[in-house]
DRENTORKOL-3810 file (N, C-alpha, C; in nm, 4 decimals):
REM DRENTORKOL-3810
@n.u->1.3604; n.v->-0.7610; n.w->-0.4022; ca.u->1.3000; ca.v->-0.7295; ca.w->-0.5335; c.u->1.3912; c.v->-0.7322; c.w->-0.6406
@n.u->1.3409; n.v->-0.8174; n.w->-0.7351; ca.u->1.3902; ca.v->-0.8380; ca.w->-0.8777; c.u->1.3780; c.v->-0.7086; c.w->-0.9472
@n.u->1.4346; n.v->-0.6962; n.w->-1.0819; ca.u->1.4083; ca.v->-0.5677; ca.w->-1.1692; c.u->1.2628; c.v->-0.5468; c.w->-1.2032
@n.u->1.2122; n.v->-0.6552; n.w->-1.2598; ca.u->1.0709; ca.v->-0.6532; ca.w->-1.3036; c.u->0.9538; c.v->-0.5683; c.w->-1.1600
@n.u->0.9657; n.v->-0.6656; n.w->-1.0542; ca.u->0.8965; ca.v->-0.5844; ca.w->-0.9472; c.u->0.9364; c.v->-0.4576; c.w->-0.9136
@n.u->1.0753; n.v->-0.4117; n.w->-0.9309; ca.u->1.0624; ca.v->-0.2707; ca.w->-0.8768; c.u->1.0250; c.v->-0.1929; c.w->-0.9959
@n.u->1.0235; n.v->-0.2514; n.w->-1.1194; ca.u->0.9618; ca.v->-0.1641; ca.w->-1.2513; c.u->0.8430; c.v->-0.1134; c.w->-1.2137
@n.u->0.7663; n.v->-0.2434; n.w->-1.2026; ca.u->0.5934; ca.v->-0.2239; ca.w->-1.1706; c.u->0.6002; c.v->-0.1616; c.w->-1.0632
@n.u->0.6386; n.v->-0.1650; n.w->-0.9474; ca.u->0.6167; ca.v->-0.0878; ca.w->-0.8499; c.u->0.6408; c.v->0.0670; c.w->-0.8447
@n.u->0.7148; n.v->0.0941; n.w->-0.9701; ca.u->0.7652; ca.v->0.2156; ca.w->-0.9621; c.u->0.6811; c.v->0.3028; c.w->-1.0703
@n.u->0.5635; n.v->0.2123; n.w->-1.1638; ca.u->0.5017; ca.v->0.2387; ca.w->-1.2098; c.u->0.3526; c.v->0.2700; c.w->-1.1436
@n.u->0.3499; n.v->0.1695; n.w->-1.0456; ca.u->0.2220; ca.v->0.2218; ca.w->-0.9485; c.u->0.2615; c.v->0.2808; c.w->-0.8742
@n.u->0.3703; n.v->0.3432; n.w->-0.8018; ca.u->0.3821; ca.v->0.4860; ca.w->-0.7592; c.u->0.3617; c.v->0.5957; c.w->-0.7831
@n.u->0.3869; n.v->0.5807; n.w->-0.9480; ca.u->0.3741; ca.v->0.7476; ca.w->-0.9918; c.u->0.2334; c.v->0.7153; c.w->-1.0715
@n.u->0.1573; n.v->0.6270; n.w->-1.0592; ca.u->0.0539; ca.v->0.6793; ca.w->-1.1041; c.u->0.0385; c.v->0.5943; c.w->-1.2750
@n.u->0.1009; n.v->0.5181; n.w->-1.2991; ca.u->0.1485; ca.v->0.4730; ca.w->-1.4486; c.u->0.0831; c.v->0.2880; c.w->-1.4417
@n.u->0.0897; n.v->0.2765; n.w->-1.5675; ca.u->0.0818; ca.v->0.1404; ca.w->-1.6161; c.u->0.1489; c.v->0.0845; c.w->-1.7260
@n.u->0.1232; n.v->-0.0375; n.w->-1.7593; ca.u->0.2033; ca.v->-0.0920; ca.w->-1.8634; c.u->0.2082; c.v->-0.0465; c.w->-1.9888
@n.u->0.1018; n.v->0.0375; n.w->-2.0250; ca.u->0.1456; ca.v->0.1244; ca.w->-2.1596; c.u->0.2053; c.v->0.2138; c.w->-2.1525
@n.u->0.2642; n.v->0.2690; n.w->-2.0114; ca.u->0.3292; ca.v->0.4115; ca.w->-2.0165; c.u->0.4968; c.v->0.3829; c.w->-1.9966
@n.u->0.4720; n.v->0.2324; n.w->-1.8893; ca.u->0.5902; ca.v->0.1719; ca.w->-1.9300; c.u->0.6862; c.v->0.1172; c.w->-2.0437
@n.u->0.5411; n.v->0.0737; n.w->-2.1337; ca.u->0.6302; ca.v->0.0130; ca.w->-2.2382; c.u->0.6827; c.v->0.1209; c.w->-2.3249
@n.u->0.5993; n.v->0.2405; n.w->-2.3536; ca.u->0.6358; ca.v->0.3810; ca.w->-2.4332; c.u->0.7926; c.v->0.4364; c.w->-2.3361
@n.u->0.7861; n.v->0.4263; n.w->-2.2149; ca.u->0.9322; ca.v->0.4860; ca.w->-2.1841; c.u->1.0512; c.v->0.4017; c.w->-2.2435
@n.u->0.9970; n.v->0.2550; n.w->-2.1972; ca.u->1.1160; ca.v->0.1685; ca.w->-2.2208; c.u->1.1637; c.v->0.1501; c.w->-2.3624
@n.u->1.0582; n.v->0.1817; n.w->-2.4900; ca.u->1.0715; ca.v->0.1898; ca.w->-2.6077; c.u->1.1479; c.v->0.3151; c.w->-2.6688
@n.u->1.1260; n.v->0.4259; n.w->-2.5866; ca.u->1.2133; ca.v->0.5481; ca.w->-2.6072; c.u->1.3712; c.v->0.5084; c.w->-2.5725
@n.u->1.4097; n.v->0.4323; n.w->-2.4978; ca.u->1.5475; ca.v->0.4063; ca.w->-2.4223; c.u->1.5663; c.v->0.2732; c.w->-2.5100
@n.u->1.5313; n.v->0.2019; n.w->-2.6191; ca.u->1.5515; ca.v->0.1112; ca.w->-2.6834; c.u->1.5533; c.v->0.0235; c.w->-2.5927
@n.u->1.4804; n.v->-0.0093; n.w->-2.5111; ca.u->1.5070; ca.v->-0.1642; ca.w->-2.4054; c.u->1.3507; c.v->-0.2287; c.w->-2.4274
@n.u->1.3618; n.v->-0.3746; n.w->-2.4703; ca.u->1.2464; ca.v->-0.4171; ca.w->-2.4709; c.u->1.1623; c.v->-0.4638; c.w->-2.3529
@n.u->1.0626; n.v->-0.4087; n.w->-2.3468; ca.u->0.9517; ca.v->-0.4386; ca.w->-2.2336; c.u->0.9403; c.v->-0.5815; c.w->-2.1935
@n.u->0.8867; n.v->-0.5954; n.w->-2.0921; ca.u->0.8146; ca.v->-0.7189; ca.w->-2.0486; c.u->0.6993; c.v->-0.7656; c.w->-2.0717
@n.u->0.6781; n.v->-0.8848; n.w->-2.0932; ca.u->0.5314; ca.v->-0.8641; ca.w->-2.1615; c.u->0.4128; c.v->-0.8604; c.w->-2.0495
@n.u->0.2768; n.v->-0.8138; n.w->-2.1085; ca.u->0.1879; ca.v->-0.7798; ca.w->-2.0319; c.u->0.1547; c.v->-0.8788; c.w->-1.9231
@n.u->0.1610; n.v->-1.0073; n.w->-1.9512; ca.u->0.1192; ca.v->-1.1220; ca.w->-1.8192; c.u->0.2622; c.v->-1.1005; c.w->-1.7361
@n.u->0.3450; n.v->-1.0532; n.w->-1.7716; ca.u->0.4423; ca.v->-1.0761; ca.w->-1.6649; c.u->0.4257; c.v->-0.9375; c.w->-1.5943
@n.u->0.4157; n.v->-0.8483; n.w->-1.6509; ca.u->0.3900; ca.v->-0.7179; ca.w->-1.5757; c.u->0.2492; c.v->-0.7275; c.w->-1.4696
@n.u->0.1478; n.v->-0.7984; n.w->-1.5295; ca.u->0.0193; ca.v->-0.8502; ca.w->-1.4015; c.u->0.0759; c.v->-0.9204; c.w->-1.3398
@n.u->0.1575; n.v->-1.0203; n.w->-1.3422; ca.u->0.1838; ca.v->-1.1019; ca.w->-1.2209; c.u->0.2767; c.v->-1.0744; c.w->-1.1107
@n.u->0.3676; n.v->-0.9506; n.w->-1.1608; ca.u->0.4449; ca.v->-0.8482; ca.w->-1.0945; c.u->0.3711; c.v->-0.7690; c.w->-1.0166
@n.u->0.2514; n.v->-0.6837; n.w->-1.0787; ca.u->0.1599; ca.v->-0.6007; ca.w->-1.0066; c.u->0.1150; c.v->-0.6663; c.w->-0.9020
@n.u->0.0424; n.v->-0.7809; n.w->-0.9496; ca.u->-0.0196; ca.v->-0.8776; ca.w->-0.8407; c.u->0.0653; c.v->-0.8868; c.w->-0.7363
@n.u->0.1909; n.v->-0.9432; n.w->-0.7214; ca.u->0.2711; ca.v->-0.9552; ca.w->-0.6399; c.u->0.3049; c.v->-0.8420; c.w->-0.5514
@n.u->0.3475; n.v->-0.6954; n.w->-0.6068; ca.u->0.3368; ca.v->-0.5796; ca.w->-0.5680; c.u->0.2506; c.v->-0.5579; c.w->-0.4645
@n.u->0.1039; n.v->-0.5590; n.w->-0.5520; ca.u->-0.0137; ca.v->-0.5231; ca.w->-0.4598; c.u->-0.0581; c.v->-0.5969; c.w->-0.3375
@n.u->-0.0242; n.v->-0.7326; n.w->-0.3560; ca.u->-0.0287; ca.v->-0.7742; ca.w->-0.2025; c.u->0.0783; c.v->-0.7524; c.w->-0.1212
@n.u->0.1728; n.v->-0.7322; n.w->-0.1521; ca.u->0.3148; ca.v->-0.6955; ca.w->-0.0558; c.u->0.2399; c.v->-0.5826; c.w->0.0128
@n.u->0.2152; n.v->-0.4513; n.w->-0.0766; ca.u->0.1422; ca.v->-0.3360; ca.w->0.0256; c.u->0.0410; c.v->-0.3668; c.w->0.0820
@n.u->-0.0457; n.v->-0.4300; n.w->0.0492; ca.u->-0.1869; ca.v->-0.4433; ca.w->0.1109; c.u->-0.1412; c.v->-0.4860; c.w->0.2379
@n.u->-0.0200; n.v->-0.6117; n.w->0.2713; ca.u->-0.0040; ca.v->-0.7005; ca.w->0.3683; c.u->0.0713; c.v->-0.5760; c.w->0.4551
@n.u->0.1347; n.v->-0.4658; n.w->0.4126; ca.u->0.2029; ca.v->-0.3711; ca.w->0.4980; c.u->0.1215; c.v->-0.2839; c.w->0.5534
@n.u->0.0166; n.v->-0.2523; n.w->0.4464; ca.u->-0.0822; ca.v->-0.1433; ca.w->0.4871; c.u->-0.1695; c.v->-0.2327; c.w->0.6238
@n.u->-0.2144; n.v->-0.3240; n.w->0.6219; ca.u->-0.3096; ca.v->-0.3812; ca.w->0.7096; c.u->-0.2066; c.v->-0.4086; c.w->0.8521
@n.u->-0.0731; n.v->-0.4341; n.w->0.8572; ca.u->-0.0079; ca.v->-0.4422; ca.w->0.9492; c.u->0.0236; c.v->-0.2582; c.w->1.0305
@n.u->0.0348; n.v->-0.2083; n.w->0.9358; ca.u->0.0552; ca.v->-0.0433; ca.w->0.9896; c.u->-0.0533; c.v->-0.0348; c.w->1.0307
@n.u->-0.1967; n.v->-0.0523; n.w->0.9804; ca.u->-0.3191; ca.v->0.0226; ca.w->1.0586; c.u->-0.3494; c.v->-0.0532; c.w->1.1459
@n.u->-0.3193; n.v->-0.1681; n.w->1.1896; ca.u->-0.3162; ca.v->-0.2541; ca.w->1.3307; c.u->-0.2393; c.v->-0.2249; c.w->1.4222
@n.u->-0.1195; n.v->-0.1628; n.w->1.3957; ca.u->-0.0218; ca.v->-0.1179; ca.w->1.4824; c.u->-0.0835; c.v->0.0434; c.w->1.5127
@n.u->-0.1347; n.v->0.0894; n.w->1.4311; ca.u->-0.2324; ca.v->0.2497; ca.w->1.4487; c.u->-0.3022; c.v->0.2240; c.w->1.5717
@n.u->-0.4046; n.v->0.1239; n.w->1.5120; ca.u->-0.5466; ca.v->0.1177; ca.w->1.5992; c.u->-0.4746; c.v->0.0888; c.w->1.7481
@n.u->-0.3944; n.v->-0.0457; n.w->1.7701; ca.u->-0.3567; ca.v->-0.0736; ca.w->1.9106; c.u->-0.2870; c.v->0.0427; c.w->1.9717
@n.u->-0.2167; n.v->0.1072; n.w->1.9132; ca.u->-0.1606; ca.v->0.2451; ca.w->1.9682; c.u->-0.2481; c.v->0.3449; c.w->2.0252
@n.u->-0.3587; n.v->0.3543; n.w->1.9264; ca.u->-0.4553; ca.v->0.4571; ca.w->1.9463; c.u->-0.5442; c.v->0.3985; c.w->2.0738
@n.u->-0.5765; n.v->0.2963; n.w->2.0908; ca.u->-0.6422; ca.v->0.2026; ca.w->2.2104; c.u->-0.5622; c.v->0.2251; c.w->2.3352
@n.u->-0.4449; n.v->0.2106; n.w->2.3204; ca.u->-0.3578; ca.v->0.1901; ca.w->2.4291; c.u->-0.3515; c.v->0.3353; c.w->2.4902
@n.u->-0.3514; n.v->0.4340; n.w->2.4039; ca.u->-0.3414; ca.v->0.6027; ca.w->2.4610; c.u->-0.4736; c.v->0.6121; c.w->2.4852
@n.u->-0.5801; n.v->0.5924; n.w->2.4290; ca.u->-0.7194; ca.v->0.6015; ca.w->2.4962; c.u->-0.7363; c.v->0.5412; c.w->2.6379
@n.u->-0.6962; n.v->0.4374; n.w->2.6512; ca.u->-0.6906; ca.v->0.3600; ca.w->2.7845; c.u->-0.6185; c.v->0.4338; c.w->2.8844
@n.u->-0.4988; n.v->0.4663; n.w->2.8683; ca.u->-0.4081; ca.v->0.5416; ca.w->2.9069; c.u->-0.4540; c.v->0.6757; c.w->2.9952
@n.u->-0.5465; n.v->0.7530; n.w->2.9119; ca.u->-0.5812; ca.v->0.8651; ca.w->2.9710; c.u->-0.7712; c.v->0.8515; c.w->3.0165
@n.u->-0.7752; n.v->0.7039; n.w->3.0661; ca.u->-0.9063; ca.v->0.6687; ca.w->3.0840; c.u->-1.0395; c.v->0.7154; c.w->3.0215
@n.u->-1.0119; n.v->0.7053; n.w->2.8602; ca.u->-1.1291; ca.v->0.7360; ca.w->2.7763; c.u->-1.1933; c.v->0.5994; c.w->2.7448
@n.u->-1.2583; n.v->0.5413; n.w->2.8066; ca.u->-1.3292; ca.v->0.4192; ca.w->2.7896; c.u->-1.4584; c.v->0.4452; c.w->2.8316
@n.u->-1.5641; n.v->0.3372; n.w->2.7762; ca.u->-1.7288; ca.v->0.3480; ca.w->2.8314; c.u->-1.7044; c.v->0.2495; c.w->2.9202
@n.u->-1.8483; n.v->0.2092; n.w->2.9556; ca.u->-1.8493; ca.v->0.1356; ca.w->3.0897; c.u->-1.8144; c.v->0.0172; c.w->3.0783
@n.u->-1.8163; n.v->-0.0579; n.w->2.9690; ca.u->-1.8029; ca.v->-0.2015; ca.w->2.9281; c.u->-1.6304; c.v->-0.1895; c.w->2.9037
@n.u->-1.5742; n.v->-0.0862; n.w->2.9334; ca.u->-1.4274; ca.v->-0.0944; ca.w->2.9204; c.u->-1.3633; c.v->-0.0972; c.w->2.7828
@n.u->-1.4570; n.v->-0.0702; n.w->2.6639; ca.u->-1.4000; ca.v->-0.0202; ca.w->2.5473; c.u->-1.3718; c.v->0.1101; c.w->2.5182
@n.u->-1.2183; n.v->0.1101; n.w->2.4351; ca.u->-1.1625; ca.v->0.2373; ca.w->2.4592; c.u->-1.2638; c.v->0.3487; c.w->2.3176
@n.u->-1.2804; n.v->0.4637; n.w->2.3602; ca.u->-1.3337; ca.v->0.5456; ca.w->2.2993; c.u->-1.2271; c.v->0.6458; c.w->2.2400
@n.u->-1.2402; n.v->0.5698; n.w->2.1149; ca.u->-1.1188; ca.v->0.6387; ca.w->2.0300; c.u->-1.2020; c.v->0.7529; c.w->1.9203
@n.u->-1.1848; n.v->0.9043; n.w->1.9468; ca.u->-1.2601; ca.v->0.9743; ca.w->1.8253; c.u->-1.2018; c.v->0.9715; c.w->1.7287
@n.u->-1.2938; n.v->0.9692; n.w->1.6115; ca.u->-1.2824; ca.v->0.9701; ca.w->1.4875; c.u->-1.3078; c.v->1.1104; c.w->1.3929
@n.u->-1.2074; n.v->1.1541; n.w->1.3162; ca.u->-1.2768; ca.v->1.2607; ca.w->1.2442; c.u->-1.2628; c.v->1.2247; c.w->1.0859
@n.u->-1.3617; n.v->1.2488; n.w->1.0249; ca.u->-1.4182; ca.v->1.2387; ca.w->0.8774; c.u->-1.4332; c.v->1.3519; c.w->0.8166
@n.u->-1.3409; n.v->1.3884; n.w->0.7284; ca.u->-1.3636; ca.v->1.5320; ca.w->0.6422; c.u->-1.4042; c.v->1.4896; c.w->0.5030
@n.u->-1.4818; n.v->1.5928; n.w->0.4391; ca.u->-1.5264; ca.v->1.5640; ca.w->0.3140; c.u->-1.6912; c.v->1.4776; c.w->0.3252
END
């Protein structure tokens, strides 16, 4: 991960955006990246995070299905019955 991508990822992780990063860097007398550069690295970071999230959710779903099958909690058609809890 290069420095620009890391800076954008840090902003995204803390709920900040381009103007927050620009302000922080100006206080430290460091020239900021351009808005278009920020947007490009935001796109790169978002795509990476989305890919990892999808991979992890798929792994979790497979693990849940495997566990459900191992405890014989499936329906007549053999589909695993995974309990879902939703708050709110």
